[in-house]
C-alpha positions, 0 to 999 in steps of 0.5 A: 493540549492532546497530552500525547503521553496519552496519544503516544506515550502514556498521558491521560486523555480526559474525555468521558464516553457518554451513552450517545458515544457508546451507541455510535461505537456500537453502530461502528462495530455493526458497520465493520461486521457488515463490511466483513459479512459483505466480503464473505457474501461476495466470496460465496458468489465468486466461488460459485462461478464457472472455472472454465476448461480443465486446462484453465483450471490446471493453470490457475491451480499452479498459480494458486500453489505458488502464491500460497507457498510464497506467502507461507515463507514470507510470514515465517520470515516476518515472524522472526523480525516481529517477535523481537520487535514486540519485546522492544515495543513493551519498553517504549510505554510509560505509565498513564496518569490521570489529571489528579495524579492517580495511575490509569495504566501502570508501566507494565499494563501500558506496555503489555496492552501496547504489545497486544495491540501491535500484534493485533494490528500485524495479524489483521494487516497480514490476514487482509493480505492473505485472504485477498490473495487467496481469493484473487488466485481463485477469481482469475480463472473464473474471470477468464471463464466468464469472458468466454461468453463474449460479454464484458458485463460477466467478466467485469462482474466476477473480476471486480467482485473478486477485488471487492472481497479484499476491499470490504474485508480491508475496511471491515477489519480496520474499523473493527480493530480501531473501534474495539480498542477505543471501546475497550480502553476508552479514554486511555485508548490512544496510549495503545492505538499507536502500537496497533498502527505500528503493527499494521504499518510494519506488516504492510512494509514487509508485504510490499517489499517482499511481494514487490521483489518477487513479482517484478523479478519474475516479470522482468525476467519473463519479458526480457527473455520471452518477448525480446529474445525469444519473440513469444507473446506475454504469458506464453506457456513456453516461458518458464517465468510465466507462472512465477509472473502471475504468482507475483501479481497476486503476492505483490498487488493483492496481498501487498496492496491490501496490507498497504491500504489497510494500514493507511486506513488504520493510521488515518483513523488513529491520527484523527482520533489522537488529534480530535479531543484537544481540537474541540477543547480549543474551540471552547463553549459547548464544543469543549463540553462534548470533546468526546464527539470529536474522538468518535467522529473519525470512526463514524465517517468510515462506518458510513463509508463501508456501507456506501462502498458495499452499495458502490460495488453492487453498482459496478455493472457494465452497460451496452454503451460502455466502451471499457470497464472504466466507466462502470467502475467510476460510476460505482466509486462516485456513487459510494463517495457521494453517499459517504459525503452526504452521511458525513454532512448529516453527522457533522451538522446534527451530532457534531454541530461543527460543519467545518469537520464536514468541509474537511472530509469533503476536501479529502474526497476532492483530493481523492478525485484530483489524485485519481484524475491526475494519475489517470491523465499521466498513465491512461492509454487514452491520454496524451502523456502515454501516447507521447511515450509510445511515439517516442518508442519509434526512435528507440529505448533511450528516447522512450526512457527519457519520455517516461522519466519526464512524465513521472517527474512532472506528475509528482509536482502536480500531486504534491501541489494538490496535497498542499492545497488540501492542507491549506484549505483545512488550515484556513478553516481553523483561523490560526487555531493550530490544534484545530488545524491539525485535526481538520488536516487529519479529517482530510485524510479520513475523507480521502480514504472514506471509500477505501473499500472501493479503492482497494476493490479497484486495486485488486481488480487489476491483478485479477484481470491481469492473471485472467488474461494470462490464464486465457493466453496460456490456455490458447482457447481465447479468440475474437471478442473474448480475447478483446475483453481480456485485453481491455480488462487488463488495460483498465486494471493497469490504470486502476492500480495506478490510481489507487497507488496515487490515493494511497500515497496521498493518504500516507502524506496526510497521515504522516503530517498528522503524526508529525503534529503528534510528534510536537505534542509529545515533545511538549508533554514530555518536557512539561511545556505550557499548552499555550503557544506550544508550537511557537515554543523554542523547545519545539521549533524546527529551526533549519538555520540551526546546523544540528537540526539541518543535519537531520533534515539532510539525512531525512531527505536522503532516506527515500533515495536509499530505500528506493535504491535497495528495492530496485537493486533487489529486483535487478539482481533477482531478475538477472537470476531469472533471466539466466534460468529461463535462458538455460531452460530454452538452451538445454530443452529445445523441445520447449518451443514446439511443446514437446517438453514442459518448462520447469516453472517451479524452479523460477518460483523458487528463485523468486521466493528465495530472492524476496526473503533474502532481500526483505530485511534491509529496507525494513531495517532502514525504515526502523533504525534511521529514526533511532540513529538520528534521534539518539545520535543527534537530538529530538529536534533533529529527529523532527526535521528528519521526519519532515524531510522524509515526508516530502522526498518520500511523497515526491519519489513515490509518485514519480516512480509509480506514475513513470512505471505505469506510463511505460507499462501502458505505452507498451499496451498502446503499441500492442493495440496496433499503434506504431507497428504493433507487436513485434515491431522495433517500437514494441521492443523498445516499449518492452524495455521501458516497461521492464525498467518501470516494473520495479518503479511502479510495483516495488519501490514506489508503493513501498515508500508509502508504508515506509513513511508511516513506519518512520513516523510511528517509530519516532513517536515510540522512541521519542520519550526515551530520546528526550529523557536521555538527551543529556546522557552519553548512553544515547550514543551507544544506542545510535552506534549499535543501530548504525552498525546493524544498518550498515551490516544489513546494507553491506549484506544486501549489496554482496555479490550473488550468483545471479549472473553466473552459475545457477544454484539449485533452488530449494523446493517450496514448502507447499510443493513446487508447481512444476507440473503446470500445464503447457498449453498452446499459447501460439499454436501448438497442441495443448498438453494436459 
């Protein structure tokens, strides 16, 4: 078996890296550095592009200052939580022993290295998000400037390559981290890789929750007061929440999604590495003699994927016959996917000598295609579901809301069926060999994210295009073809964001299934069970007829609902504060409407920043502490059932929230394109309300469930040895009780009454300076003011 005391808790993985494996590791390192280098080359190209007029530059600078100030505060808040966790992670390690009983890593060494890898993963995840956001707030104005020429090709080139900087750095840094750890620790690498994955997942969770709360608080507040009450366009400079809204697009969708997909990428690789060694040993013969190849293969495929993604980025070029930016983006993505599949087939046949590994990767690529097509079907303005939602707006917000919920619910069913088919294909190829089946499932995840560089590029393209449209509208200088290009890029960006969310959620489920298998392996290793029939052993069986185990299942099924509730409530309360502030400014400063006074943009940014920091901890504590409560409070089998339910309900809820929100958003855009009365009609007002309801669905709660799944799985793996060792010790109840008290206090704190719907507190100034002097430009007619 895996000896997941090596994979997760300190046993010994007996493979030896030969010269061939070391050569492949060097190739993986070169590919990782190539990805990082490509990101910096793209960066130079984007930064050389024209920035447009002085008014456009001033608007972009205000967005940039607000985003950087928020992220600085976010990292400080995260640091307060990460440092104590690093200390606790040290004590989750156990010594690593060799097959002959000698010590490969002492307790202190294993704990120290695990902490270092945890911090390494957290830093790389945070760095990916920070760099991605920093470039996005610079690429937005350059995209808008490129659109002034009236050609789609120029604007698409700048916008997509801005997003590609994040994409290439994400995969480059992810593969670099995993490869360096395998190269450094070799056959004890899996003892510390879990720490690396946990660091990446935890940062992604924080970035997703904090950024999601900020962006949607500003967006909801801006829409409700600006569009519905004041009747002014989206991104009108007279709305005090517009700068905060554009800041939020970057901290939520760029920084948050970059960190999210970074950890999905890393966790998928780690899961395949953990499961590969024993999978090949179980095959016997020559495969057993070359088991290390199965450990290296999950690094080789992403390495080729990085090169293929770089080629795909260069192929994203608009042609004269392309009606929208979606066509060239799809060409680039499928070119990259085709190259990666071909490379994976050659490596599986010529190096691994096991083509089923290639078929598993191919299944993952097919799953990515299915997830993309499904998401596009349910969220694109050109498809029936969105058009039906838009039509329902003619009878009011109630029917529109019902239509959106219906679409979201249906989409989650088809998505999970696609995942089930992909898993079934991998299991079928194993012919009853459980260890092999688990590895093939993990390779499906490798295939799903093999072109993660393109996936992240597509996602970051969305907020860059959205911000560019905002800069264009606030400057008041875009009409005719240039305006149509910006509207088109924005609509396509909404679809690409929804597609990448679907891929990310699918990857989370695949990785969680692999980690769940690692959970069973860890139990067997800790209890010294025989390898043969481990998954049929009563001590590892999750028998739901057992009431104790069923309790764990029930609790696990509820977590996604509580997590979503906390995130949506945080957005609702924060948005209420923004609404009150924007109303106050319109009421007390009537000159804002005729451009004789400037809105106080900095106050809204400060409100959203404070709200995000205030609400950040509780969802994270829910993800970290509930496995502790169930594991120590009940037993390890209940913890396993808890994880199974979390994976299922988390996926269903995440897809429902993401697709319902995306469908509402694009239904609004469909109406704004001139259908059902167009802008200002009653149908449009209903659609704005639907979009407002969907904002925290698709950009806060839904995407944050993705890292939540993996955080819970990794926390469970980290605490599992202690849970098993203390199963007959009443001290475990004290641990569970302490975790329960902390969690209940955090939930009570998050539900406390705030001043959001009463008198407004004076927001604290931002550390990097409030961008309150952002320019007011003529978004709808008046004279621009410098």
